[in-house]
Residue frames as a rotation matrix with the C-alpha (Angstrom) as fourth column:
UNK 1
-0.504 0.442 0.742 13.69
0.769 -0.161 0.619 5.40
0.393 0.882 -0.259 4.85
UNK 2
-0.770 0.208 -0.604 12.05
0.231 -0.791 -0.567 8.82
-0.595 -0.576 0.561 5.11
UNK 3
-0.173 0.794 0.582 8.55
0.955 -0.010 0.296 9.97
0.241 0.607 -0.757 4.09
UNK 4
-0.941 0.092 -0.326 7.55
-0.002 -0.964 -0.264 13.59
-0.338 -0.248 0.908 3.64
UNK 5
-0.375 0.892 0.254 3.76
0.926 0.346 0.154 13.91
0.050 0.293 -0.955 3.61
UNK 6
-0.996 0.089 -0.001 2.04
-0.089 -0.994 0.061 17.10
0.005 0.060 0.998 2.50
UNK 7
-0.420 0.881 -0.216 -1.52
0.832 0.469 0.295 17.41
0.361 -0.056 -0.931 3.71
UNK 8
-0.291 0.441 0.849 -4.23
-0.264 -0.890 0.372 19.82
0.920 -0.116 0.375 4.83
UNK 9
0.678 0.613 0.405 -5.02
-0.601 0.145 0.786 17.62
0.423 -0.776 0.467 7.84
UNK 10
-0.279 -0.918 -0.280 -1.80
-0.523 0.390 -0.758 16.40
0.805 -0.065 -0.589 9.54
UNK 11
-0.404 0.137 0.904 -3.63
-0.892 0.161 -0.423 15.36
-0.203 -0.977 0.058 12.71
UNK 12
0.656 0.705 -0.271 -5.29
-0.752 0.643 -0.146 12.52
0.071 0.300 0.951 10.81
UNK 13
0.322 -0.622 -0.714 -1.98
-0.300 0.648 -0.700 10.63
0.898 0.440 0.022 10.79
UNK 14
-0.174 -0.521 0.836 -1.25
-0.931 -0.190 -0.312 10.60
0.321 -0.832 -0.452 14.51
UNK 15
0.499 0.449 0.742 -3.05
-0.716 0.695 0.061 7.34
-0.488 -0.562 0.668 15.34
UNK 16
0.998 -0.041 -0.046 -1.80
0.006 0.810 -0.586 5.07
0.062 0.585 0.809 12.54
UNK 17
0.403 -0.914 0.045 1.78
-0.058 -0.075 -0.996 6.32
0.913 0.398 -0.083 12.70
UNK 18
-0.256 -0.497 0.829 2.11
-0.848 -0.296 -0.439 6.11
0.464 -0.816 -0.346 16.49
UNK 19
0.470 0.446 0.762 1.04
-0.739 0.670 0.064 2.50
-0.482 -0.593 0.645 16.99
UNK 20
0.878 0.095 0.469 2.23
0.039 0.963 -0.268 -1.05
-0.477 0.253 0.841 16.30
UNK 21
0.404 -0.761 0.508 4.89
0.870 0.491 0.045 -1.82
-0.284 0.424 0.860 13.66
UNK 22
0.409 -0.240 0.880 5.23
0.510 -0.740 -0.438 1.73
0.756 0.629 -0.180 12.31
UNK 23
0.893 -0.076 0.443 5.82
-0.386 -0.635 0.669 3.08
0.231 -0.769 -0.597 15.80
UNK 24
0.709 -0.649 0.277 8.53
0.182 0.548 0.817 0.52
-0.681 -0.529 0.506 16.54
UNK 25
0.391 -0.564 0.727 10.20
0.914 0.147 -0.377 1.10
0.106 0.812 0.574 13.16
UNK 26
0.584 -0.146 0.799 10.48
0.042 -0.977 -0.209 4.82
0.811 0.155 -0.564 13.93
UNK 27
0.897 -0.239 0.371 11.79
-0.414 -0.163 0.895 4.18
-0.153 -0.957 -0.245 17.44
UNK 28
0.539 -0.706 0.460 14.48
0.456 0.704 0.545 1.90
-0.709 -0.084 0.700 16.01
UNK 29
-0.031 -0.579 -0.814 15.55
-0.381 -0.747 0.546 4.45
-0.924 0.327 -0.197 13.41
UNK 30
-0.587 -0.141 0.798 14.47
0.548 0.656 0.519 2.36
-0.596 0.742 -0.308 10.43
UNK 31
-0.126 0.681 0.721 11.77
0.894 -0.237 0.381 4.80
0.430 0.692 -0.579 9.39
UNK 32
-0.716 0.011 -0.698 11.07
0.391 -0.822 -0.414 8.52
-0.579 -0.569 0.584 9.74
UNK 33
-0.095 0.790 0.606 7.92
0.953 -0.103 0.284 10.41
0.286 0.605 -0.743 8.78
UNK 34
-0.854 -0.148 -0.498 7.53
0.300 -0.923 -0.240 14.18
-0.425 -0.355 0.833 8.54
UNK 35
0.063 0.953 0.295 4.09
0.988 -0.019 -0.152 15.77
-0.140 0.302 -0.943 8.21
UNK 36
-0.912 -0.380 -0.157 3.82
0.337 -0.909 0.245 19.14
-0.236 0.170 0.957 6.48
UNK 37
0.086 0.975 -0.204 0.71
0.634 -0.211 -0.744 21.30
-0.769 -0.065 -0.636 6.51
UNK 38
-0.279 -0.168 0.945 0.23
0.941 -0.243 0.235 22.79
0.190 0.955 0.226 3.04
UNK 39
0.743 0.642 0.187 -1.57
0.582 -0.759 0.292 25.76
0.330 -0.108 -0.938 4.61
UNK 40
0.506 -0.624 -0.596 1.73
0.449 -0.400 0.799 26.84
-0.737 -0.672 0.078 6.19
UNK 41
-0.528 -0.743 0.412 3.00
0.722 -0.137 0.678 27.67
-0.448 0.655 0.608 2.70
UNK 42
0.333 0.702 0.629 0.23
0.882 -0.469 0.056 30.19
0.334 0.536 -0.775 1.98
UNK 43
-0.734 -0.669 0.116 0.84
0.615 -0.727 -0.305 33.94
0.288 -0.153 0.945 2.18
UNK 44
-0.270 0.714 0.646 -2.65
-0.197 -0.698 0.688 35.33
0.943 0.058 0.329 2.85
UNK 45
-0.660 -0.044 0.750 -4.09
-0.731 -0.193 -0.655 35.78
0.173 -0.980 0.096 6.33
UNK 46
0.350 0.876 0.332 -6.84
-0.899 0.414 -0.144 33.20
-0.264 -0.248 0.932 5.76
UNK 47
-0.552 -0.682 0.480 -4.43
-0.497 0.731 0.467 30.48
-0.669 0.019 -0.743 4.50
UNK 48
0.547 0.808 -0.217 -6.50
-0.615 0.212 -0.760 29.81
-0.568 0.549 0.613 1.39
UNK 49
-0.527 -0.752 0.396 -5.41
-0.314 0.605 0.732 26.66
-0.790 0.262 -0.555 -0.45
UNK 50
-0.487 0.428 0.761 -8.28
0.766 0.629 0.137 26.21
-0.420 0.649 -0.634 -2.93
UNK 51
-0.623 0.344 -0.703 -10.32
-0.450 -0.892 -0.039 28.16
-0.641 0.292 0.710 -5.46
UNK 52
0.462 0.876 0.138 -13.16
-0.280 0.292 -0.914 27.73
-0.842 0.383 0.380 -7.97
UNK 53
-0.192 -0.546 0.816 -12.29
0.611 0.583 0.535 25.78
-0.768 0.602 0.221 -11.15
UNK 54
-0.610 -0.046 -0.791 -11.81
-0.536 -0.711 0.455 27.71
-0.583 0.701 0.410 -14.38
UNK 55
-0.835 0.344 -0.430 -14.60
-0.290 0.389 0.874 26.86
0.468 0.854 -0.225 -16.78
UNK 56
0.005 0.882 0.471 -17.09
-0.961 -0.125 0.246 26.28
0.276 -0.454 0.847 -13.99
UNK 57
-0.047 0.066 -0.997 -18.22
-0.032 0.997 0.068 23.07
0.998 0.035 -0.045 -12.38
UNK 58
0.883 0.469 0.037 -18.82
-0.090 0.091 0.992 21.66
0.461 -0.879 0.122 -8.92
UNK 59
0.703 -0.571 -0.424 -16.30
0.705 0.478 0.525 21.67
-0.096 -0.668 0.738 -6.10
UNK 60
0.826 -0.537 -0.171 -13.05
-0.495 -0.836 0.235 23.48
-0.270 -0.110 -0.957 -5.41
UNK 61
0.753 -0.649 -0.112 -9.55
0.359 0.547 -0.756 22.88
0.552 0.529 0.644 -6.77
UNK 62
0.612 -0.619 -0.492 -6.34
0.547 -0.117 0.829 22.98
-0.571 -0.776 0.267 -4.75
UNK 63
0.933 -0.257 -0.253 -4.15
-0.348 -0.825 -0.446 25.90
-0.094 0.504 -0.859 -5.83
UNK 64
0.688 -0.708 -0.159 -0.70
0.440 0.582 -0.684 25.19
0.577 0.401 0.712 -7.26
UNK 65
0.263 -0.680 0.685 1.27
-0.399 -0.723 -0.564 27.92
0.879 -0.125 -0.461 -5.43
UNK 66
0.378 -0.162 0.912 1.17
-0.924 -0.005 0.382 26.55
-0.057 -0.987 -0.152 -1.86
UNK 67
0.947 -0.043 0.318 1.79
0.032 0.999 0.038 22.97
-0.319 -0.026 0.947 -3.02
UNK 68
0.607 -0.769 0.202 4.87
0.363 0.042 -0.931 23.92
0.707 0.638 0.305 -5.08
UNK 69
0.205 -0.539 0.817 6.19
-0.620 -0.717 -0.318 26.17
0.757 -0.442 -0.482 -2.32
UNK 70
0.640 0.107 0.761 5.69
-0.733 0.380 0.563 23.59
-0.229 -0.919 0.322 0.42
UNK 71
0.929 -0.274 0.249 7.33
0.315 0.939 -0.142 20.72
-0.195 0.210 0.958 -1.47
UNK 72
0.540 -0.759 0.363 10.21
0.340 -0.198 -0.919 22.72
0.770 0.620 0.152 -2.95
UNK 73
0.502 -0.328 0.800 11.11
-0.704 -0.693 0.157 24.15
0.503 -0.642 -0.579 0.47
UNK 74
0.314 -0.359 0.879 12.15
-0.759 0.461 0.460 20.74
-0.570 -0.812 -0.128 1.84
UNK 75
0.981 0.182 -0.068 12.59
-0.186 0.777 -0.602 18.41
-0.057 0.603 0.796 -1.17
UNK 76
0.122 -0.982 0.145 15.84
-0.817 -0.016 0.577 16.44
-0.564 -0.189 -0.804 -1.10
UNK 77
-0.689 -0.405 -0.601 15.28
-0.711 0.538 0.453 13.85
0.140 0.739 -0.659 -3.80
UNK 78
-0.850 0.357 0.387 13.20
0.204 0.900 -0.384 10.75
-0.486 -0.248 -0.838 -4.49
UNK 79
-0.615 0.683 0.394 9.79
0.619 0.109 0.778 10.26
0.488 0.722 -0.490 -6.09
UNK 80
-0.872 0.486 -0.061 7.04
-0.363 -0.725 -0.585 12.85
-0.328 -0.488 0.809 -5.56
UNK 81
-0.822 0.570 -0.019 3.71
0.493 0.728 0.477 11.05
0.285 0.382 -0.879 -5.53
UNK 82
-0.646 0.729 0.226 0.24
-0.749 -0.662 -0.005 12.54
0.147 -0.173 0.974 -5.72
UNK 83
-0.858 0.464 0.220 -2.46
0.327 0.824 -0.463 10.39
-0.396 -0.326 -0.859 -4.08
UNK 84
-0.478 0.669 -0.569 -5.45
-0.779 -0.622 -0.077 10.60
-0.406 0.406 0.819 -6.40
UNK 85
0.206 0.627 0.752 -8.25
-0.068 0.775 -0.628 8.38
-0.976 0.078 0.202 -7.80
UNK 86
0.875 0.088 -0.477 -6.85
-0.460 -0.163 -0.873 9.22
-0.155 0.983 -0.102 -11.25
UNK 87
-0.013 -1.000 0.006 -3.52
-0.972 0.014 0.235 7.54
-0.235 -0.002 -0.972 -10.54
UNK 88
-0.175 -0.143 -0.974 -2.23
-0.495 0.868 -0.038 4.09
0.851 0.476 -0.223 -11.39
UNK 89
0.774 0.633 -0.015 -3.43
-0.340 0.434 0.834 1.35
0.535 -0.640 0.551 -9.08
UNK 90
-0.034 -0.785 0.619 -1.19
-0.990 -0.057 -0.127 0.71
0.135 -0.617 -0.775 -6.08
UNK 91
0.860 0.255 -0.441 0.00
-0.219 0.967 0.130 -2.88
0.460 -0.015 0.888 -5.61
UNK 92
0.852 -0.521 0.051 2.68
0.193 0.402 0.895 -4.93
-0.486 -0.753 0.443 -3.90
UNK 93
0.270 -0.785 0.557 5.17
0.959 0.168 -0.229 -4.45
0.087 0.596 0.798 -6.73
UNK 94
0.365 -0.096 0.926 4.92
0.151 -0.975 -0.161 -0.67
0.919 0.199 -0.342 -6.43
UNK 95
0.950 -0.014 0.313 5.40
-0.309 -0.206 0.928 -0.98
0.052 -0.979 -0.200 -2.66
UNK 96
0.625 -0.766 0.149 8.54
0.657 0.620 0.428 -3.06
-0.421 -0.170 0.891 -3.24
UNK 97
0.161 -0.554 0.817 9.90
0.794 -0.419 -0.441 -0.45
0.586 0.720 0.372 -5.64
UNK 98
0.590 0.130 0.797 9.23
-0.203 -0.931 0.302 2.40
0.781 -0.340 -0.523 -3.22
UNK 99
0.982 -0.191 0.017 10.89
0.042 0.297 0.954 0.47
-0.187 -0.936 0.299 -0.40
UNK 100
0.313 -0.915 0.254 14.18
0.949 0.289 -0.125 0.76
0.041 0.280 0.959 -2.31
UNK 101
0.275 -0.142 0.951 14.06
0.288 -0.931 -0.222 4.55
0.917 0.335 -0.215 -2.06
UNK 102
-0.681 -0.548 -0.486 15.76
0.659 -0.167 -0.734 6.56
0.320 -0.820 0.475 0.67
UNK 103
-0.764 0.456 -0.457 13.10
-0.066 -0.760 -0.647 9.29
-0.642 -0.464 0.610 0.54
UNK 104
-0.569 0.680 0.463 9.53
0.765 0.230 0.602 9.44
0.303 0.697 -0.650 -0.75
UNK 105
-0.930 0.316 -0.186 7.29
-0.226 -0.893 -0.390 12.51
-0.290 -0.321 0.902 -0.94
UNK 106
-0.531 0.831 0.163 3.50
0.843 0.499 0.200 12.08
0.085 0.244 -0.966 -0.78
UNK 107
-0.944 0.326 0.038 0.99
-0.326 -0.945 0.008 14.81
0.038 -0.005 0.999 -1.63
UNK 108
-0.623 0.779 0.064 -2.56
0.628 0.548 -0.553 14.31
-0.466 -0.304 -0.831 -0.39
UNK 109
-0.826 0.400 0.398 -5.13
0.129 -0.553 0.823 15.59
0.549 0.731 0.405 -2.83
UNK 110
-0.638 0.676 -0.369 -8.43
0.485 -0.019 -0.874 17.07
-0.598 -0.737 -0.316 -1.64
UNK 111
-0.165 0.708 -0.687 -11.67
-0.433 -0.678 -0.594 18.69
-0.886 0.200 0.418 -2.76
UNK 112
0.840 0.514 -0.173 -12.34
-0.348 0.266 -0.899 18.29
-0.417 0.815 0.402 -6.49
UNK 113
0.678 -0.690 0.254 -8.64
0.729 0.585 -0.356 17.70
0.097 0.426 0.899 -7.10
UNK 114
0.116 -0.729 -0.675 -5.43
0.401 -0.588 0.703 19.64
-0.909 -0.352 0.224 -7.62
UNK 115
0.576 -0.015 -0.817 -4.41
-0.593 -0.696 -0.405 22.12
-0.563 0.718 -0.410 -10.28
UNK 116
0.978 -0.110 0.177 -3.17
0.197 0.765 -0.614 20.18
-0.068 0.635 0.769 -13.32
UNK 117
0.544 -0.826 0.149 0.15
-0.455 -0.440 -0.774 22.04
0.705 0.353 -0.615 -13.25
UNK 118
0.220 -0.426 0.878 1.02
-0.896 0.268 0.355 20.15
-0.387 -0.864 -0.322 -10.07
UNK 119
0.696 0.105 0.711 0.64
0.056 0.978 -0.199 16.89
-0.716 0.178 0.675 -11.99
UNK 120
0.940 -0.244 0.239 2.51
0.256 0.040 -0.966 18.13
0.227 0.969 0.100 -15.04
UNK 121
0.400 -0.807 0.434 5.46
-0.159 -0.527 -0.835 19.93
0.902 0.265 -0.339 -13.45
UNK 122
0.054 -0.387 0.920 5.93
-0.975 -0.221 -0.035 18.76
0.217 -0.895 -0.389 -9.84
UNK 123
0.436 0.168 0.884 4.91
-0.578 0.806 0.132 15.17
-0.690 -0.568 0.449 -9.21
UNK 124
-0.573 -0.682 -0.455 6.74
-0.811 0.393 0.433 12.21
-0.116 0.617 -0.778 -10.69
UNK 125
-0.880 0.340 -0.332 3.95
0.235 0.919 0.317 9.68
0.413 0.201 -0.888 -10.13
UNK 126
-0.379 0.843 0.382 0.25
-0.901 -0.431 0.057 9.52
0.213 -0.322 0.922 -9.35
UNK 127
-0.918 -0.053 -0.394 -1.16
0.026 0.981 -0.192 6.64
0.397 -0.187 -0.899 -7.32
UNK 128
0.027 0.954 0.299 -4.63
-0.874 -0.123 0.471 5.41
0.486 -0.274 0.830 -6.41
UNK 129
-0.805 -0.315 0.503 -5.31
-0.550 0.713 -0.434 2.72
-0.222 -0.626 -0.748 -3.82
UNK 130
-0.630 0.606 0.487 -8.53
0.517 0.794 -0.319 1.54
-0.580 0.051 -0.813 -5.47
UNK 131
-0.788 0.405 0.464 -11.35
0.356 -0.315 0.880 2.22
0.503 0.858 0.104 -7.87
UNK 132
0.367 0.852 -0.372 -13.32
0.896 -0.217 0.388 4.43
0.250 -0.476 -0.843 -5.51
UNK 133
-0.049 -0.328 0.943 -13.17
0.143 -0.937 -0.318 8.03
0.988 0.120 0.093 -4.30
UNK 134
-0.121 -0.087 -0.989 -12.09
0.985 0.110 -0.130 9.08
0.120 -0.990 0.073 -0.80
UNK 135
0.853 0.420 -0.310 -12.64
0.482 -0.861 0.163 12.42
-0.199 -0.288 -0.937 0.90
UNK 136
0.706 -0.688 -0.169 -8.93
-0.704 -0.707 -0.067 13.11
-0.074 0.167 -0.983 0.57
UNK 137
0.443 -0.615 -0.652 -5.56
-0.322 0.569 -0.756 11.51
0.837 0.545 0.054 -0.02
UNK 138
-0.039 -0.503 0.863 -4.68
-0.984 -0.130 -0.121 11.11
0.173 -0.854 -0.490 3.67
UNK 139
0.543 0.292 0.787 -6.03
-0.522 0.852 0.044 7.59
-0.658 -0.435 0.615 4.04
UNK 140
0.972 -0.227 -0.065 -4.35
0.063 0.514 -0.856 6.59
0.228 0.827 0.513 0.79
UNK 141
0.236 -0.934 0.269 -1.05
-0.627 -0.358 -0.691 8.00
0.742 -0.005 -0.670 2.03
UNK 142
0.132 -0.129 0.983 -1.36
-0.928 0.332 0.168 5.93
-0.348 -0.934 -0.076 5.21
UNK 143
0.886 0.249 0.391 -1.86
-0.112 0.934 -0.340 2.80
-0.449 0.257 0.856 3.12
UNK 144
0.762 -0.644 -0.064 1.18
-0.052 0.037 -0.998 3.53
0.645 0.764 -0.005 0.94
UNK 145
0.030 -0.773 0.633 3.39
-0.886 -0.313 -0.341 4.23
0.462 -0.551 -0.695 3.97
UNK 146
0.321 0.154 0.935 2.24
-0.752 0.642 0.152 1.09
-0.577 -0.751 0.321 5.79
UNK 147
0.967 0.119 0.226 2.55
0.031 0.824 -0.566 -1.26
-0.254 0.554 0.793 2.81
UNK 148
0.621 -0.782 0.044 5.97
-0.141 -0.167 -0.976 0.14
0.771 0.600 -0.214 1.86
UNK 149
0.171 -0.597 0.783 7.49
-0.935 -0.350 -0.063 0.45
0.311 -0.722 -0.618 5.33
UNK 150
0.616 0.113 0.780 6.93
-0.536 0.786 0.309 -3.19
-0.578 -0.608 0.545 6.25
UNK 151
0.942 -0.312 0.119 9.17
0.298 0.624 -0.723 -4.16
0.152 0.717 0.681 3.30
UNK 152
0.440 -0.823 0.358 12.14
-0.699 -0.565 -0.438 -2.24
0.563 -0.057 -0.825 4.73
UNK 153
0.042 -0.483 -0.874 14.70
0.241 0.854 -0.461 -4.76
0.970 -0.192 0.152 6.03
UNK 154
-0.854 -0.434 -0.286 14.37
0.318 -0.001 -0.948 -5.13
0.411 -0.901 0.139 9.78
UNK 155
-0.562 0.702 0.437 10.90
-0.751 -0.655 0.086 -3.61
0.346 -0.279 0.896 10.15
UNK 156
0.657 0.742 -0.135 9.24
-0.633 0.640 0.436 -7.02
0.409 -0.201 0.890 10.38
UNK 157
0.611 -0.377 0.696 10.59
-0.529 0.461 0.713 -9.88
-0.590 -0.804 0.082 12.45
UNK 158
-0.253 -0.700 0.668 11.81
0.099 0.668 0.737 -12.05
-0.962 0.253 -0.100 9.59
UNK 159
-0.707 -0.108 -0.699 12.12
-0.630 -0.354 0.691 -12.08
-0.322 0.929 0.182 5.82
UNK 160
-0.923 0.371 0.102 9.88
0.383 0.865 0.323 -15.16
0.031 0.338 -0.941 5.55
UNK 161
-0.259 0.871 -0.416 6.90
0.480 -0.257 -0.838 -13.11
-0.838 -0.417 -0.352 6.71
UNK 162
-0.095 0.161 -0.982 7.20
-0.608 -0.791 -0.071 -10.95
-0.788 0.591 0.173 3.61
UNK 163
-0.838 -0.374 -0.398 7.95
-0.535 0.416 0.736 -13.72
-0.110 0.829 -0.548 1.14
UNK 164
-0.881 0.473 0.004 4.88
0.471 0.878 0.083 -15.78
0.036 0.075 -0.997 2.01
UNK 165
-0.507 0.723 -0.469 2.29
-0.010 -0.549 -0.836 -13.00
-0.862 -0.419 0.285 2.22
UNK 166
0.413 0.730 0.544 -0.58
0.697 0.131 -0.705 -12.53
-0.586 0.671 -0.455 -0.19
UNK 167
0.995 0.081 -0.057 0.50
0.011 -0.666 -0.746 -10.84
-0.099 0.742 -0.663 -3.44
UNK 168
0.317 -0.946 -0.074 4.22
-0.544 -0.245 0.803 -11.30
-0.777 -0.214 -0.592 -2.75
UNK 169
-0.695 -0.559 0.451 4.43
0.006 0.623 0.782 -14.10
-0.719 0.547 -0.430 -5.32
UNK 170
-0.823 0.423 -0.378 1.46
-0.521 -0.298 0.800 -13.00
0.226 0.856 0.466 -7.38
UNK 171
-0.321 0.725 -0.609 -0.95
0.291 0.688 0.665 -15.24
0.901 0.036 -0.432 -5.45
UNK 172
0.397 0.519 0.757 -3.18
-0.678 -0.390 0.623 -15.01
0.619 -0.761 0.197 -2.40
UNK 173
-0.604 -0.711 0.359 -1.81
-0.751 0.357 -0.556 -16.55
0.267 -0.606 -0.749 0.76
UNK 174
-0.433 0.356 -0.828 -2.84
0.179 0.934 0.308 -19.97
0.883 -0.015 -0.469 2.06
UNK 175
0.631 0.738 0.241 -5.12
-0.142 -0.196 0.970 -20.36
0.763 -0.646 -0.019 5.15
UNK 176
-0.570 -0.783 0.249 -3.66
-0.374 -0.022 -0.927 -20.07
0.732 -0.621 -0.281 8.63
UNK 177
0.617 0.698 -0.365 -4.59
0.054 0.425 0.904 -22.00
0.785 -0.577 0.224 11.79
UNK 178
-0.522 -0.750 0.405 -3.43
-0.500 -0.115 -0.858 -21.96
0.691 -0.651 -0.315 15.40
UNK 179
-0.887 0.149 -0.438 -4.39
0.404 0.710 -0.577 -23.58
0.225 -0.688 -0.690 18.72
UNK 180
-0.100 -0.074 0.992 -6.67
-0.502 0.865 0.014 -25.23
-0.859 -0.497 -0.124 19.66
UNK 181
-0.949 -0.314 -0.007 -6.56
-0.175 0.511 0.841 -28.05
-0.260 0.800 -0.541 17.09
UNK 182
-0.512 0.853 0.105 -10.35
0.706 0.348 0.617 -28.36
0.489 0.390 -0.780 17.36
UNK 183
-0.935 0.267 -0.232 -12.82
-0.080 -0.799 -0.596 -25.53
-0.345 -0.539 0.769 17.96
UNK 184
-0.148 0.984 -0.095 -16.59
-0.702 -0.172 -0.691 -26.06
-0.696 -0.035 0.717 18.01
UNK 185
0.489 0.323 0.810 -16.12
0.127 0.892 -0.433 -29.25
-0.863 0.315 0.396 16.08
UNK 186
0.966 -0.217 -0.139 -14.01
-0.195 -0.263 -0.945 -27.63
0.168 0.940 -0.296 13.36
UNK 187
0.638 -0.758 0.136 -10.61
0.439 0.503 0.745 -29.31
-0.633 -0.415 0.653 13.10
UNK 188
0.217 -0.722 -0.657 -7.35
-0.739 -0.561 0.373 -27.99
-0.638 0.405 -0.655 11.79
UNK 189
0.733 0.016 -0.680 -6.35
-0.575 0.549 -0.607 -29.90
0.363 0.836 0.412 8.59
UNK 190
0.938 -0.307 0.162 -4.46
0.140 0.762 0.632 -33.02
-0.318 -0.570 0.758 9.61
UNK 191
0.525 -0.785 0.328 -1.52
0.678 0.154 -0.718 -32.25
0.514 0.600 0.614 7.33
UNK 192
0.310 -0.406 0.860 -0.66
-0.322 -0.896 -0.307 -29.17
0.895 -0.181 -0.408 9.41
UNK 193
0.625 -0.046 0.779 -0.36
-0.771 0.116 0.626 -31.33
-0.119 -0.992 0.037 12.52
UNK 194
0.980 -0.147 -0.135 1.68
0.099 0.946 -0.308 -34.05
0.173 0.288 0.942 10.80
UNK 195
0.500 -0.860 -0.105 5.13
-0.180 -0.222 0.958 -32.47
-0.847 -0.460 -0.265 11.12
UNK 196
0.039 -0.440 0.897 5.81
0.856 0.478 0.197 -33.40
-0.516 0.760 0.395 7.48
UNK 197
-0.106 -0.127 -0.986 7.14
0.001 -0.992 0.128 -30.11
-0.994 0.013 0.105 6.13
UNK 198
-0.971 -0.239 -0.004 7.20
-0.018 0.053 0.998 -31.26
-0.238 0.970 -0.056 2.52
UNK 199
-0.468 0.872 0.145 3.52
0.845 0.393 0.363 -32.17
0.259 0.293 -0.920 2.64
UNK 200
0.145 0.475 -0.868 2.69
0.683 -0.683 -0.260 -28.97
-0.716 -0.555 -0.423 4.52
UNK 201
-0.561 -0.448 -0.696 4.43
-0.169 -0.761 0.626 -26.95
-0.811 0.469 0.351 1.81
UNK 202
-0.949 0.244 0.201 2.55
0.283 0.369 0.885 -28.83
0.142 0.897 -0.420 -0.89
UNK 203
-0.108 0.963 -0.249 -0.80
0.993 0.091 -0.080 -28.25
-0.054 -0.255 -0.965 0.87
UNK 204
0.017 0.067 -0.998 -0.09
0.353 -0.934 -0.056 -24.55
-0.935 -0.352 -0.039 1.28
UNK 205
-0.871 -0.368 -0.327 0.84
-0.178 -0.384 0.906 -24.15
-0.459 0.847 0.269 -2.38
UNK 206
-0.733 0.650 0.200 -2.33
0.613 0.505 0.608 -25.94
0.294 0.568 -0.769 -3.43
UNK 207
0.108 0.800 -0.590 -4.50
0.923 -0.301 -0.239 -23.79
-0.368 -0.519 -0.772 -1.18
UNK 208
-0.342 -0.304 -0.889 -2.86
0.026 -0.949 0.315 -20.63
-0.939 0.085 0.332 -2.55
UNK 209
-1.000 -0.013 0.018 -3.60
0.017 0.067 0.998 -21.73
-0.014 0.998 -0.067 -6.08
UNK 210
-0.407 0.912 -0.052 -7.18
0.887 0.408 0.216 -22.56
0.218 0.042 -0.975 -5.14
UNK 211
0.104 0.449 -0.887 -7.83
0.695 -0.671 -0.258 -19.25
-0.711 -0.590 -0.382 -3.39
UNK 212
-0.608 -0.412 -0.679 -6.26
-0.136 -0.788 0.600 -17.18
-0.782 0.458 0.423 -6.11
UNK 213
-0.952 0.266 0.153 -8.24
0.231 0.297 0.926 -18.92
0.201 0.917 -0.344 -8.85
UNK 214
-0.190 0.954 -0.233 -11.52
0.968 0.221 0.115 -18.60
0.161 -0.204 -0.966 -6.95
UNK 215
0.384 0.384 -0.840 -11.18
0.721 -0.693 0.014 -15.09
-0.576 -0.611 -0.543 -5.53
UNK 216
0.263 -0.369 -0.891 -8.83
-0.400 -0.883 0.248 -13.28
-0.878 0.291 -0.380 -7.92
UNK 217
0.589 0.002 0.808 -9.08
0.598 0.672 -0.437 -14.79
-0.544 0.741 0.395 -11.41
UNK 218
0.963 -0.263 0.056 -7.38
-0.164 -0.737 -0.656 -11.66
0.214 0.622 -0.753 -12.72
UNK 219
0.251 -0.908 0.336 -4.24
-0.908 -0.100 0.407 -12.54
-0.336 -0.407 -0.849 -10.74
UNK 220
0.266 -0.098 0.959 -4.53
-0.050 0.992 0.115 -16.23
-0.963 -0.078 0.259 -11.58
UNK 221
0.930 0.166 0.328 -4.48
0.306 0.146 -0.941 -15.54
-0.204 0.975 0.085 -15.31
UNK 222
0.721 -0.693 0.021 -1.13
-0.613 -0.652 -0.446 -13.77
0.323 0.309 -0.895 -14.96
UNK 223
0.426 -0.572 0.701 0.59
-0.565 0.437 0.700 -16.65
-0.707 -0.694 -0.136 -13.17
UNK 224
0.121 -0.483 -0.867 3.26
-0.870 0.368 -0.327 -18.64
0.477 0.795 -0.375 -14.98
UNK 225
0.345 0.132 0.929 2.46
-0.734 0.655 0.179 -22.11
-0.585 -0.744 0.323 -13.67
UNK 226
0.443 -0.263 -0.857 4.91
-0.761 0.395 -0.515 -24.24
0.474 0.880 -0.025 -15.60
UNK 227
-0.579 -0.706 0.407 6.39
-0.815 0.487 -0.315 -26.39
0.024 -0.514 -0.857 -12.83
UNK 228
-0.605 0.309 -0.734 5.41
-0.033 0.911 0.411 -30.05
0.795 0.273 -0.541 -12.66
UNK 229
-0.835 0.284 -0.472 4.15
0.538 0.237 -0.809 -29.60
-0.118 -0.929 -0.350 -9.10
UNK 230
-0.652 0.611 -0.448 1.82
-0.413 -0.782 -0.466 -26.73
-0.635 -0.119 0.763 -10.02
UNK 231
-0.495 0.457 -0.739 0.45
-0.747 0.211 0.630 -28.61
0.444 0.864 0.237 -13.02
UNK 232
-0.672 0.202 -0.712 -0.22
0.328 0.944 -0.042 -31.63
0.664 -0.262 -0.700 -10.81
UNK 233
-0.827 0.363 -0.428 -1.85
0.351 -0.261 -0.899 -29.52
-0.438 -0.894 0.089 -8.08
UNK 234
-0.575 0.633 -0.518 -4.14
-0.749 -0.662 0.023 -27.82
-0.329 0.401 0.855 -10.60
UNK 235
-0.513 0.370 -0.775 -5.14
-0.391 0.703 0.594 -31.19
0.764 0.608 -0.215 -11.99
UNK 236
-0.782 0.203 -0.590 -5.99
0.575 0.602 -0.554 -32.36
0.242 -0.772 -0.587 -8.47
UNK 237
-0.767 0.508 -0.393 -8.10
-0.124 -0.718 -0.685 -29.26
-0.630 -0.477 0.613 -7.87
UNK 238
-0.483 0.589 -0.648 -10.03
-0.856 -0.163 0.490 -29.84
0.183 0.792 0.583 -11.09
UNK 239
-0.574 0.250 -0.780 -10.70
0.065 0.963 0.261 -33.46
0.816 0.099 -0.569 -10.12
UNK 240
-0.850 0.232 -0.472 -11.87
0.499 0.069 -0.864 -32.44
-0.168 -0.970 -0.175 -6.66
UNK 241
-0.657 0.609 -0.444 -14.33
-0.500 -0.793 -0.347 -30.00
-0.563 -0.006 0.826 -8.19
């Protein structure tokens, strides 16, 4: 999979993309990332990429010419995504969809925003990573690349890691424990030490249901909990409360 990222600050990406899983994925040829400085597509000696908004108002707006020129000079297919607080909210399902693409283009917005003609005639999607405003789209682009890349086959150690993560099945993940079995008087739940995989699976499902209902009622309401086991686990949770 290949990402083309268009930004005014390419140096911001060096740390996140040169460490850990993303670094190994690139070394193994599973992932490639190209950073493009939008200023390189300008034609004036000062490399101006923004201007005052028509109609007045605070802030500056990114000009359409350098963005169109930069993207069109290298575009070879795939979605063109603008990172913006006005976009649809990024989630695991969107990451899964993007992971099916061979190429993805990301444009990092800045200042007060980008000229509307970029949205109307260049980008194919607009994504936000949360209901808040960042200084620019660079951090959002890093999040999209990280969340998407780890879904590429072979990037993570095993497929189970992806299947059991939070949000993969619409729920939050169950608690995790490791050695020692007791720390400062706090013990690991006995069921996890029992070796009974059926009971461990049941406990994990119950804890996922509990966490999702408590912490993300919005996700819980969307779950289709029609299996006998889920109905029984929910009844147990209600009795415990």
